[in-house]
N, CA, C and O atoms as a MOPAC input file, in Angstrom:
PM7 MOZYME 1SCF
protein

 N    -14.38900 1   -24.31000 1    27.30900 1
 C    -14.77800 1   -24.82800 1    26.18500 1
 C    -15.88500 1   -25.83300 1    26.68200 1
 O    -16.11400 1   -26.57500 1    25.72700 1
 N    -16.45400 1   -26.08800 1    27.45900 1
 C    -17.51200 1   -26.57800 1    27.84400 1
 C    -18.10800 1   -27.88200 1    27.06500 1
 O    -17.70300 1   -28.99100 1    27.41600 1
 N    -19.00600 1   -27.77400 1    26.07700 1
 C    -19.12200 1   -28.90700 1    24.96800 1
 C    -18.53900 1   -28.67500 1    23.84200 1
 O    -18.31800 1   -27.59300 1    23.29900 1
 N    -18.21700 1   -30.06700 1    23.39800 1
 C    -17.46100 1   -30.38000 1    22.34000 1
 C    -18.25000 1   -30.12300 1    21.19100 1
 O    -19.42800 1   -30.47600 1    21.21500 1
 N    -17.68700 1   -29.44200 1    19.97300 1
 C    -18.15500 1   -29.13900 1    18.87500 1
 C    -17.80100 1   -29.77700 1    17.70000 1
 O    -18.18200 1   -29.46300 1    16.57300 1
 N    -16.77700 1   -31.02900 1    18.11300 1
 C    -16.47300 1   -31.95700 1    16.86900 1
 C    -16.39100 1   -33.32100 1    17.37800 1
 O    -16.41200 1   -33.34600 1    18.60900 1
 N    -16.31400 1   -34.31800 1    16.89100 1
 C    -16.14500 1   -35.78800 1    17.21300 1
 C    -14.98900 1   -36.62700 1    16.79800 1
 O    -13.98800 1   -36.20800 1    16.21600 1
 N    -15.18000 1   -37.60900 1    17.08300 1
 C    -14.05300 1   -38.64900 1    16.61100 1
 C    -14.06600 1   -38.85300 1    15.27400 1
 O    -15.16600 1   -39.02800 1    14.75200 1
 N    -12.79800 1   -38.87500 1    14.39700 1
 C    -12.89500 1   -38.81200 1    12.89000 1
 C    -12.83200 1   -37.63100 1    12.26700 1
 O    -12.39700 1   -37.53200 1    11.12000 1
 N    -13.30900 1   -36.50800 1    13.04700 1
 C    -13.08100 1   -34.98800 1    12.52100 1
 C    -11.55400 1   -34.70500 1    12.18900 1
 O    -10.67900 1   -35.14900 1    12.93100 1
 N    -11.30800 1   -34.09700 1    11.27000 1
 C     -9.77900 1   -33.36200 1    10.94700 1
 C    -10.18100 1   -31.94800 1    11.96700 1
 O    -11.24800 1   -31.34500 1    11.85500 1
 N     -9.23900 1   -31.63000 1    12.82800 1
 C     -8.84600 1   -30.36600 1    13.24200 1
 C     -7.86400 1   -29.86300 1    13.32100 1
 O     -6.88600 1   -30.60600 1    13.40300 1
 N     -7.64100 1   -28.37100 1    13.33700 1
 C     -6.69300 1   -27.66000 1    13.80500 1
 C     -6.46900 1   -26.85600 1    15.12400 1
 O     -7.00600 1   -25.76800 1    15.33000 1
 N     -5.62900 1   -27.48200 1    16.00200 1
 C     -5.53900 1   -27.09300 1    17.45800 1
 C     -4.59900 1   -26.23800 1    17.41200 1
 O     -3.50700 1   -26.66200 1    17.03400 1
 N     -4.73000 1   -24.67100 1    17.80400 1
 C     -3.77800 1   -23.97000 1    17.93200 1
 C     -3.59100 1   -23.84000 1    19.26500 1
 O     -4.57900 1   -23.48300 1    19.90600 1
 N     -2.42700 1   -24.06600 1    19.93900 1
 C     -2.09400 1   -23.98100 1    21.64800 1
 C     -0.87700 1   -23.03400 1    21.57800 1
 O     -0.27300 1   -22.72900 1    20.54900 1
 N     -0.60000 1   -22.59800 1    22.88300 1
 C      0.60200 1   -21.83100 1    23.34600 1
 C      1.63100 1   -22.84800 1    23.61600 1
 O      1.39200 1   -23.68700 1    24.48500 1
 N      2.80400 1   -22.87700 1    22.94100 1
 C      4.04500 1   -23.65800 1    22.79700 1
 C      5.07600 1   -22.70600 1    23.78900 1
 O      5.11700 1   -21.50100 1    23.54000 1
 N      5.77700 1   -23.16500 1    24.73700 1
 C      6.78900 1   -22.23900 1    25.50900 1
 C      8.28100 1   -22.70700 1    24.94800 1
 O      8.63900 1   -23.88400 1    24.91400 1
 N      8.81000 1   -21.96900 1    24.66400 1
 C     10.42400 1   -22.16700 1    24.12200 1
 C     11.26400 1   -21.07500 1    25.00600 1
 O     11.47900 1   -19.88500 1    24.77500 1
 N     11.56800 1   -21.71200 1    25.84700 1
 C     12.66200 1   -21.03100 1    26.48300 1
 C     11.85700 1   -19.93100 1    27.59800 1
 O     11.02200 1   -20.22200 1    28.45400 1
 N     12.32400 1   -18.82800 1    27.31600 1
 C     11.35700 1   -17.60000 1    28.15300 1
 C     10.10100 1   -17.02000 1    27.34000 1
 O      9.20300 1   -16.32900 1    27.82200 1
 N     10.24400 1   -17.51700 1    25.76400 1
 C      9.01900 1   -16.96300 1    25.02700 1
 C      7.92200 1   -17.87700 1    25.13300 1
 O      8.05900 1   -18.93200 1    25.75200 1
 N      6.99200 1   -17.60300 1    24.65500 1
 C      5.44300 1   -18.59500 1    24.22000 1
 C      5.20900 1   -18.09700 1    22.85300 1
 O      5.32600 1   -16.89500 1    22.61200 1
 N      4.88600 1   -18.94800 1    21.94700 1
 C      4.49700 1   -18.79900 1    20.69000 1
 C      3.23400 1   -19.59300 1    20.48800 1
 O      3.06600 1   -20.48700 1    21.31700 1
 N      2.35900 1   -19.46200 1    19.60800 1
 C      1.11900 1   -19.81800 1    19.06100 1
 C      1.74400 1   -20.99200 1    18.17700 1
 O      2.60800 1   -20.76900 1    17.32900 1
 N      1.32100 1   -22.04600 1    18.40200 1
 C      2.07100 1   -23.29200 1    17.15700 1
 C      0.42900 1   -24.09800 1    16.90000 1
 O     -0.35700 1   -24.28000 1    17.83000 1
 N      0.19300 1   -24.44500 1    15.67200 1
 C     -0.74200 1   -25.28500 1    15.16700 1
 C     -0.22400 1   -26.87100 1    15.21700 1
 O      0.94800 1   -27.24200 1    15.15300 1
 N     -1.36400 1   -27.67100 1    15.34500 1
 C     -1.39700 1   -28.95900 1    15.18700 1
 C     -2.38200 1   -29.32800 1    14.53000 1
 O     -3.48900 1   -29.04500 1    14.98900 1
 N     -2.31300 1   -29.92300 1    13.51100 1
 C     -3.43300 1   -30.32100 1    12.45500 1
 C     -3.37300 1   -31.87000 1    12.47900 1
 O     -2.29100 1   -32.43400 1    12.31200 1
 N     -4.47000 1   -32.53500 1    12.67500 1
 C     -4.81800 1   -33.81500 1    12.28100 1
 C     -6.23600 1   -34.23400 1    12.39400 1
 O     -7.25700 1   -33.57200 1    12.20800 1
 N     -6.07900 1   -35.50400 1    12.74600 1
 C     -7.54100 1   -36.10100 1    12.88500 1
 C     -7.68700 1   -36.74100 1    14.35400 1
 O     -6.87800 1   -37.31500 1    15.08300 1
 N     -8.73400 1   -36.48600 1    14.46100 1
 C     -9.50000 1   -36.84200 1    16.05400 1
 C     -9.34200 1   -38.61200 1    16.37500 1
 O     -9.87400 1   -39.34900 1    15.54600 1
 N     -8.86800 1   -39.03400 1    17.15400 1
 C     -9.15300 1   -40.60300 1    16.84700 1
 C     -9.75200 1   -41.31200 1    18.32700 1
 O    -10.03500 1   -42.49700 1    18.50300 1
 N     -9.84400 1   -40.13400 1    19.35100 1
 C    -10.33600 1   -40.82900 1    20.52400 1
 C    -10.52700 1   -39.58400 1    21.51700 1
 O     -9.77300 1   -38.61400 1    21.59000 1
 N    -11.77000 1   -39.82600 1    22.31700 1
 C    -12.07600 1   -38.70600 1    23.48100 1
 C    -11.85600 1   -39.62800 1    24.68500 1
 O    -11.89400 1   -40.82600 1    24.40700 1
 N    -11.71200 1   -39.42300 1    25.51200 1
 C    -11.39700 1   -39.90100 1    26.94600 1
 C    -11.61900 1   -39.02400 1    28.12100 1
 O    -11.44500 1   -37.80700 1    28.04800 1
 N    -12.04200 1   -39.69000 1    29.32000 1
 C    -12.49000 1   -38.84800 1    30.79200 1
 C    -13.71600 1   -38.46300 1    30.59700 1
 O    -14.40500 1   -38.55900 1    29.58100 1
 N    -14.00400 1   -37.94000 1    31.80900 1
 C    -15.58400 1   -37.63000 1    32.54600 1
 C    -15.35300 1   -35.82900 1    32.68300 1
 O    -14.30200 1   -35.23300 1    32.92000 1
 N    -16.35200 1   -35.41700 1    32.50700 1
 C    -16.31700 1   -33.91800 1    32.92000 1
 C    -15.36700 1   -32.99500 1    33.12000 1
 O    -15.22800 1   -32.32300 1    32.09800 1
 N    -14.53200 1   -32.61200 1    34.13200 1
 C    -13.69000 1   -31.66700 1    33.87900 1
 C    -12.38000 1   -32.56500 1    33.35400 1
 O    -11.41300 1   -32.03000 1    32.81300 1
 N    -12.44800 1   -33.51600 1    33.50900 1
 C    -10.80300 1   -34.25400 1    33.21400 1
 C    -11.09100 1   -34.86500 1    31.86000 1
 O    -10.81100 1   -36.05400 1    31.71300 1
 N    -11.53900 1   -34.29100 1    31.00500 1
 C    -12.03700 1   -34.73400 1    29.47800 1
 C    -10.88300 1   -34.65800 1    28.45900 1
 O    -10.64200 1   -33.46000 1    28.31300 1
 N    -10.08900 1   -35.37200 1    27.71500 1
 C     -9.36600 1   -35.23100 1    26.94600 1
 C     -9.63100 1   -35.92800 1    25.77200 1
 O    -10.45600 1   -36.83700 1    25.67900 1
 N     -8.53700 1   -35.26000 1    24.37500 1
 C     -8.82500 1   -35.68700 1    23.33300 1
 C     -7.76400 1   -36.00700 1    22.54300 1
 O     -6.88900 1   -35.15900 1    22.72000 1
 N     -7.41900 1   -36.86500 1    21.72300 1
 C     -6.10000 1   -37.16100 1    20.95500 1
 C     -6.08600 1   -36.93000 1    19.58800 1
 O     -6.98500 1   -37.43900 1    18.91900 1
 N     -5.33900 1   -36.33800 1    19.11400 1
 C     -5.00300 1   -35.77100 1    17.65700 1
 C     -3.87100 1   -36.56700 1    17.06600 1
 O     -2.85700 1   -36.73300 1    17.74400 1
 N     -3.97900 1   -37.14700 1    15.67300 1
 C     -2.84500 1   -37.79600 1    15.24100 1
 C     -2.76200 1   -37.27200 1    13.70000 1
 O     -3.69800 1   -37.29100 1    12.90000 1
 N     -1.71300 1   -36.89700 1    13.50400 1
 C     -1.31600 1   -36.65700 1    12.27500 1
 C      0.01100 1   -37.42700 1    11.50300 1
 O      0.91500 1   -38.09000 1    12.01100 1
 N     -0.19400 1   -37.13600 1    10.33200 1
 C      0.95100 1   -38.25600 1     9.58500 1
 C      1.98100 1   -37.03200 1     8.77300 1
 O      1.65700 1   -36.10700 1     8.03000 1
 N      3.27300 1   -37.45800 1     9.24900 1
 C      3.87900 1   -36.29900 1     8.78200 1
 C      4.97900 1   -36.96000 1     7.70000 1
 O      4.95500 1   -38.18000 1     7.53900 1
 N      5.69500 1   -36.34900 1     7.15100 1
 C      6.64500 1   -36.58500 1     5.82200 1
 C      7.38500 1   -37.94600 1     6.18600 1
 O      7.89200 1   -38.08600 1     7.29900 1
 N      7.43200 1   -38.91300 1     5.25100 1
 C      8.20100 1   -40.34900 1     5.44200 1
 C      7.14400 1   -41.18700 1     6.31700 1
 O      7.53000 1   -42.07800 1     7.07400 1
 N      5.76100 1   -40.84100 1     6.16600 1
 C      5.06800 1   -41.59500 1     6.94500 1
 C      5.14100 1   -42.10900 1     8.39200 1
 O      4.85300 1   -43.22000 1     8.83700 1
 N      5.78300 1   -40.57400 1     9.25100 1
 C      5.98400 1   -41.02300 1    10.50300 1
 C      4.63300 1   -40.06600 1    11.10000 1
 O      4.18200 1   -38.98800 1    10.71100 1
 N      4.28100 1   -40.86500 1    12.07100 1
 C      2.91800 1   -40.28900 1    12.64800 1
 C      3.43500 1   -39.64100 1    13.96200 1
 O      4.39800 1   -40.10600 1    14.57300 1
 N      2.75800 1   -38.56200 1    14.35600 1
 C      2.59200 1   -38.07200 1    16.05800 1
 C      1.10300 1   -37.79900 1    16.28400 1
 O      0.18600 1   -37.35900 1    15.59000 1
 N      1.25200 1   -38.29200 1    17.69000 1
 C     -0.01900 1   -38.14800 1    18.16100 1
 C      0.10900 1   -37.23000 1    19.20700 1
 O      1.20900 1   -37.21900 1    19.76000 1
 N     -0.65600 1   -36.53800 1    19.57000 1
 C     -0.72200 1   -35.64300 1    21.10800 1
 C     -2.06700 1   -35.55400 1    21.63400 1
 O     -3.07000 1   -35.41600 1    20.93400 1
 N     -2.04600 1   -35.64900 1    23.03900 1
 C     -3.36500 1   -35.45200 1    23.54400 1
 C     -3.66700 1   -34.32500 1    24.34400 1
 O     -2.97500 1   -34.06600 1    25.32900 1
 N     -4.61900 1   -33.64300 1    24.01900 1
 C     -4.87500 1   -32.29200 1    24.57600 1
 C     -6.26400 1   -32.60900 1    25.46600 1
 O     -7.20200 1   -33.37400 1    25.24400 1
 N     -5.94000 1   -31.54500 1    26.74000 1
 C     -7.40400 1   -31.65000 1    27.90100 1
 C     -8.01100 1   -30.69800 1    26.92300 1
 O     -7.34900 1   -30.02300 1    26.13500 1
 N     -9.72800 1   -30.68300 1    27.05700 1
 C    -10.41700 1   -29.77500 1    26.49600 1
 C    -10.35100 1   -28.80800 1    27.18600 1
 O     -9.84500 1   -27.78600 1    26.72300 1
 N    -10.80900 1   -28.84000 1    28.40600 1
 C    -10.69300 1   -27.47600 1    29.34600 1
 C     -8.94800 1   -26.71200 1    29.40200 1
 O     -8.71300 1   -25.74300 1    30.12500 1
 N     -8.21200 1   -27.16300 1    28.78700 1
 C     -7.03500 1   -26.31500 1    29.10800 1
 C     -6.63200 1   -24.87400 1    28.80600 1
 O     -6.95600 1   -24.42300 1    27.70700 1
 N     -6.09000 1   -24.25300 1    29.49700 1
 C     -5.71200 1   -22.72800 1    28.97700 1
 C     -4.73900 1   -22.51100 1    28.09400 1
 O     -4.61900 1   -21.39700 1    27.58200 1
 N     -3.86900 1   -23.58300 1    27.77500 1
 C     -2.70000 1   -23.59200 1    26.75200 1
 C     -3.39700 1   -23.52700 1    25.25000 1
 O     -2.85300 1   -23.01400 1    24.27200 1
 N     -4.58700 1   -24.08900 1    25.25400 1
 C     -5.32900 1   -24.14500 1    23.83400 1
 C     -6.18200 1   -22.75800 1    23.64900 1
 O     -7.02000 1   -22.25800 1    24.40000 1
 N     -5.73000 1   -22.36000 1    22.51800 1
 C     -6.30700 1   -21.01200 1    21.95900 1
 C     -7.45800 1   -21.16100 1    21.10700 1
 O     -8.32400 1   -20.30100 1    21.26900 1
 N     -7.69200 1   -22.11200 1    20.17000 1
 C     -8.76600 1   -22.36700 1    19.56200 1
 C     -8.63100 1   -23.42600 1    18.98300 1
 O     -7.51700 1   -23.94000 1    18.87800 1
 N    -10.05900 1   -24.14900 1    18.33200 1
 C     -9.94100 1   -25.55200 1    17.77700 1
 C    -10.58200 1   -25.20600 1    16.74100 1
 O    -11.66400 1   -24.66500 1    16.97000 1
 N    -10.19200 1   -25.37200 1    15.32500 1
 C    -11.08900 1   -25.06400 1    14.10000 1
 C    -11.20100 1   -26.38400 1    13.55700 1
 O    -10.22500 1   -27.13300 1    13.59500 1
 N    -12.26700 1   -26.73900 1    13.06400 1
 C    -12.90300 1   -27.97700 1    12.54100 1
 C    -12.23000 1   -27.74600 1    10.79900 1
 O    -12.43700 1   -26.76800 1    10.08100 1
 N    -11.67400 1   -28.57200 1    10.57400 1
 C    -11.41200 1   -28.30400 1     8.86200 1
 C    -11.91400 1   -29.10700 1     8.20000 1
 O    -11.82300 1   -29.01900 1     6.97600 1
 N    -12.55200 1   -30.06600 1     8.75900 1
 C    -13.21700 1   -31.22900 1     7.57200 1
 C    -13.92100 1   -32.33500 1     8.75000 1
 O    -13.23100 1   -33.00100 1     9.52200 1
 N    -15.22800 1   -32.36500 1     8.71000 1
 C    -16.44900 1   -33.21900 1     9.24500 1
 C    -16.27400 1   -34.64200 1     8.95300 1
 O    -16.05500 1   -34.83700 1     7.75700 1
 N    -16.30200 1   -35.68000 1     9.66700 1
 C    -16.15100 1   -36.79400 1     9.04300 1
 C    -16.91100 1   -37.77900 1    10.09500 1
 O    -16.58200 1   -37.64100 1    11.27300 1
 N    -18.04800 1   -38.91100 1     9.73700 1
 C    -18.60500 1   -39.53300 1    10.19600 1
 C    -17.64700 1   -40.97000 1    10.40800 1
 O    -16.92900 1   -41.52800 1     9.57700 1
 N    -17.95400 1   -41.38200 1    12.00500 1
 C    -16.89100 1   -42.77200 1    12.50800 1
 C    -18.04100 1   -43.59100 1    13.17800 1
 O    -18.84200 1   -43.21100 1    14.03100 1
 N    -17.88500 1   -45.15600 1    12.40600 1
 C    -18.68900 1   -46.01000 1    13.37500 1
 C    -18.05100 1   -46.39100 1    14.04600 1
 O    -18.25500 1   -47.59800 1    14.18100 1
 N    -16.82300 1   -45.81500 1    14.99300 1
 C    -16.14900 1   -46.37500 1    16.14000 1
 C    -15.85100 1   -45.36100 1    17.02000 1
 O    -15.47500 1   -44.25900 1    16.62200 1
 N    -15.97700 1   -45.61700 1    18.09400 1
 C    -15.73500 1   -44.78200 1    19.58900 1
 C    -14.19000 1   -44.30000 1    19.35000 1
 O    -13.88700 1   -43.10700 1    19.36400 1
 N    -13.39300 1   -45.18400 1    19.16300 1
 C    -11.98600 1   -45.23900 1    19.20700 1
 C    -11.50900 1   -45.47100 1    17.74600 1
 O    -11.85800 1   -46.44100 1    17.07400 1
 N    -10.74400 1   -44.56500 1    17.35600 1
 C     -9.97400 1   -45.13500 1    15.91200 1
 C     -8.70600 1   -45.40900 1    15.90700 1
 O     -7.90900 1   -44.78000 1    15.21100 1
 N     -8.35400 1   -46.44100 1    16.73400 1
 C     -6.80700 1   -47.03200 1    16.96400 1
 C     -6.37000 1   -47.65600 1    15.81100 1
 O     -5.16100 1   -47.77700 1    15.61100 1
 N     -7.53800 1   -48.24600 1    14.69100 1
 C     -6.88400 1   -48.97100 1    13.76600 1
 C     -6.27700 1   -48.05800 1    12.87400 1
 O     -5.83100 1   -48.60400 1    11.86500 1
 N     -6.11000 1   -46.72700 1    12.94300 1
 C     -5.44700 1   -46.20200 1    11.96800 1
 C     -3.93800 1   -46.08500 1    12.18200 1
 O     -3.08400 1   -45.62400 1    11.42400 1
 N     -3.84100 1   -46.52500 1    13.19300 1
 C     -2.16100 1   -46.46500 1    13.93100 1
 C     -1.50900 1   -47.80000 1    12.86800 1
 O     -0.32700 1   -47.83800 1    12.52600 1
 N     -2.26200 1   -48.54900 1    12.57200 1
 C     -1.78200 1   -49.76700 1    11.67100 1
 C     -1.61100 1   -49.55800 1    10.08200 1
 O     -0.84300 1   -50.17000 1     9.33900 1
 N     -2.53700 1   -48.52300 1     9.75000 1
 C     -2.51900 1   -48.20400 1     8.35200 1
 C     -1.33700 1   -47.33200 1     8.05800 1
 O     -1.13000 1   -46.93800 1     6.91000 1

């Protein structure tokens, strides 16, 4: 995945391969990108989604991972900050 086609603040749907026992299946994780970190081949991004009863789940994905099938940008947003950690308090 070389260059990133999305940035902090965008809403994305990450489809990744999850392992359940001996089987693998594709599972989507949809949320807002709140942070990027790392350099070159060690770059990761954090996606946060709010589920029912206002329970939030954050997941960190390596950009160059073989586990990720595809990343779809569902909504483009502009952010004034590099890290959107303030969304954790909202």
